[in-house]
C-alpha positions as CSV (number, residue, x, y, z in Angstrom):
1,X,8.2,-15.4,30.0
2,X,10.7,-17.5,31.1
3,X,11.6,-19.0,27.9
4,X,11.7,-15.4,26.6
5,X,14.4,-14.4,29.2
6,X,16.5,-17.9,28.3
7,X,16.3,-17.1,24.3
8,X,17.4,-13.6,24.8
9,X,20.2,-14.4,27.3
10,X,21.4,-17.1,24.8
11,X,21.4,-15.1,21.8
12,X,23.1,-12.1,23.6
13,X,25.9,-13.9,24.3
14,X,26.0,-15.5,21.0
15,X,26.2,-12.3,19.0
16,X,29.1,-10.4,20.0
17,X,29.1,-7.0,18.3
18,X,30.9,-4.0,18.7
19,X,28.2,-1.0,18.8
20,X,31.2,1.5,19.5
21,X,32.2,1.3,15.9
22,X,30.8,4.1,13.3
23,X,29.0,1.6,11.4
24,X,26.1,1.2,14.0
25,X,23.0,2.8,12.9
26,X,19.7,3.6,14.7
27,X,16.5,3.0,13.0
28,X,13.4,3.9,14.4
29,X,10.4,2.4,12.7
30,X,6.6,4.2,12.9
31,X,6.8,6.1,16.0
32,X,3.8,7.9,14.3
33,X,1.2,9.8,16.1
34,X,-1.9,7.1,15.5
35,X,0.0,5.0,17.8
36,X,-0.1,7.5,20.6
37,X,-2.9,8.2,23.0
38,X,-5.8,9.8,20.9
39,X,-4.3,8.3,17.8
40,X,-6.6,6.0,15.6
41,X,-4.8,2.8,16.4
42,X,-3.1,3.3,20.2
43,X,-0.9,0.8,21.4
44,X,0.1,-0.5,24.7
45,X,3.3,1.2,26.5
46,X,3.8,3.2,23.3
47,X,5.0,6.1,25.4
48,X,7.2,4.2,27.4
49,X,8.8,2.7,24.2
50,X,9.2,6.2,22.8
51,X,11.0,7.6,25.9
52,X,13.7,4.9,25.5
53,X,13.4,5.5,21.8
54,X,14.4,9.0,22.6
55,X,17.4,8.0,24.7
56,X,18.9,6.0,22.1
57,X,18.0,9.1,19.7
58,X,20.0,11.4,21.9
59,X,23.1,9.0,22.3
60,X,23.2,8.8,18.5
61,X,22.9,12.4,17.9
62,X,25.4,13.4,20.4
63,X,27.9,10.9,19.1
64,X,27.2,11.6,15.8
65,X,26.0,8.4,14.6
66,X,23.8,7.4,11.5
67,X,20.1,7.9,12.2
68,X,17.2,6.9,9.9
69,X,13.5,7.4,10.7
70,X,11.1,5.1,9.1
71,X,7.1,6.0,8.7
72,X,4.1,4.0,7.0
73,X,1.3,5.3,4.9
74,X,-1.3,3.2,3.6
75,X,-2.2,3.9,0.1
76,X,-5.8,3.8,0.4
77,X,-7.8,6.5,1.9
78,X,-10.2,3.8,3.8
79,X,-7.1,2.5,5.9
80,X,-7.8,2.4,9.8
81,X,-4.7,4.6,10.3
82,X,-1.8,6.2,9.1
83,X,-4.0,7.8,6.1
84,X,-1.9,9.7,3.4
85,X,-0.9,13.3,4.4
86,X,-2.6,13.0,7.8
87,X,-1.6,14.5,11.4
88,X,-1.7,10.5,12.6
89,X,0.9,9.7,9.7
90,X,3.6,12.0,11.1
91,X,6.3,11.2,13.3
92,X,5.6,11.6,16.9
93,X,7.3,15.1,18.2
94,X,9.2,13.0,20.9
95,X,11.7,11.1,18.2
96,X,10.9,13.2,15.2
97,X,13.9,13.8,12.8
98,X,16.2,16.8,13.3
99,X,18.3,17.9,10.7
100,X,19.4,15.9,7.9
101,X,18.4,12.9,9.7
102,X,16.8,10.4,6.7
103,X,13.2,9.8,6.5
104,X,12.1,6.8,4.7
105,X,8.5,6.6,3.2
106,X,7.2,2.9,3.2
107,X,3.7,1.5,2.3
108,X,4.2,-2.1,3.8
109,X,5.3,-4.1,7.0
110,X,8.9,-4.4,5.5
111,X,11.0,-1.3,5.7
112,X,13.3,-2.4,3.0
113,X,10.6,-3.2,0.3
114,X,10.3,-0.7,-2.5
115,X,11.9,2.0,-0.5
116,X,15.5,3.6,-0.3
117,X,16.7,2.2,2.9
118,X,19.0,-0.1,1.8
119,X,20.6,2.2,-0.6
120,X,20.9,4.8,2.8
121,X,22.4,2.4,5.1
122,X,25.0,1.3,2.2
123,X,26.1,4.4,1.7
124,X,26.5,5.0,5.3
125,X,28.3,1.8,5.1
126,X,26.2,0.5,8.3
127,X,26.7,-2.9,9.4
128,X,25.0,-3.0,12.8
129,X,21.4,-1.8,13.2
130,X,19.9,-1.0,16.4
131,X,15.7,-1.2,15.7
132,X,13.3,0.4,17.9
133,X,9.5,1.5,16.8
134,X,6.4,-0.3,16.3
135,X,4.2,-2.6,16.3
136,X,6.4,-5.2,17.4
137,X,4.6,-8.1,15.7
138,X,4.3,-6.2,12.4
139,X,7.0,-3.9,11.2
140,X,9.3,-4.1,13.7
141,X,9.3,-8.2,13.0
142,X,9.5,-7.7,9.2
143,X,11.9,-5.2,9.1
144,X,14.2,-7.1,11.5
145,X,14.2,-10.3,9.5
146,X,14.7,-8.5,6.1
147,X,17.8,-6.5,7.8
148,X,19.4,-9.9,8.8
149,X,18.5,-11.6,5.3
150,X,20.5,-8.6,3.9
151,X,23.4,-9.4,6.1
152,X,23.2,-6.6,8.7
153,X,24.1,-7.2,12.2
154,X,20.6,-6.5,14.1
155,X,19.8,-5.3,17.5
156,X,16.5,-4.7,18.8
157,X,16.0,-2.5,21.8
158,X,13.1,-4.6,23.1
159,X,11.6,-1.9,25.7
160,X,11.7,0.5,22.9
161,X,9.0,-1.5,20.7
162,X,5.2,-1.8,21.5
163,X,2.3,-3.6,20.3
164,X,-1.3,-4.2,21.0
165,X,-3.4,-7.1,21.9
166,X,-4.4,-9.6,19.1
167,X,-7.1,-11.8,18.6
168,X,-6.8,-15.3,17.5
169,X,-9.0,-18.3,17.1
170,X,-11.6,-16.3,19.6
171,X,-9.0,-15.6,21.9
172,X,-7.5,-12.3,22.6
173,X,-3.8,-12.4,23.3
174,X,-2.6,-9.8,25.8
175,X,0.0,-7.1,23.9
176,X,2.5,-8.6,26.6
177,X,2.7,-11.9,25.2
178,X,2.3,-10.7,21.6
179,X,5.5,-8.8,22.1
180,X,7.2,-11.3,24.2
181,X,6.6,-13.9,21.6
182,X,7.9,-12.2,18.5
183,X,11.1,-10.8,20.9
184,X,11.7,-14.5,21.3
185,X,11.6,-15.5,17.9
186,X,13.7,-12.9,16.7
187,X,16.0,-13.6,19.6
188,X,16.5,-17.4,18.2
189,X,17.9,-16.6,15.0
190,X,17.3,-12.9,13.7
191,X,18.6,-10.6,16.1
192,X,20.3,-9.9,19.7
193,X,17.4,-8.7,21.6
194,X,18.2,-6.3,24.7
195,X,17.0,-3.3,27.0
196,X,17.5,0.1,26.3
197,X,20.0,0.6,29.3
198,X,22.1,-2.3,28.5
199,X,22.6,-1.0,24.5
200,X,23.2,2.7,26.0
201,X,26.0,1.2,28.4
202,X,27.6,-0.3,25.0
203,X,27.4,2.9,23.0
204,X,29.4,4.8,25.6
């Protein structure tokens, strides 16, 4: 945990991103019903993550800033969750799209792979991306790295992201450690990683 704090602090100091500029967009990834209680693949802390995502969403709407929602559907009906056309694959009501907010459908961990996401962001002249959603170790990680490689300034609202415990080599890795490890890795070279309240204070 100490190493994570150091990595985030150092990286935040290194990346000076002016988020008051209109070129800053909010990217909400996979806040979908199957990740929430009673869903097929419930994540730890998903409700608090969505609450923080909703706070960012409210500010972006109030300031008329770009917002893009991404949701995942597996192509196979045998998938464990996010089945095509299912209720579980819909965006959770707490952070659902409104009005003309863009919704991007993806079929892989990388939100940019074979989707219209880059085209949408480029049309909006987006330079900075604030990312929130799930899962920390999969689609958040893949999307953040892809965005950085494409030249966007990436900011992760880490407490607006969620994941679940993972099994590796016969050991159960708790969700908190999975999340921390991936946030630390992203903070090292790919993104600025912050808490939601810090980002909100910079958006005013």
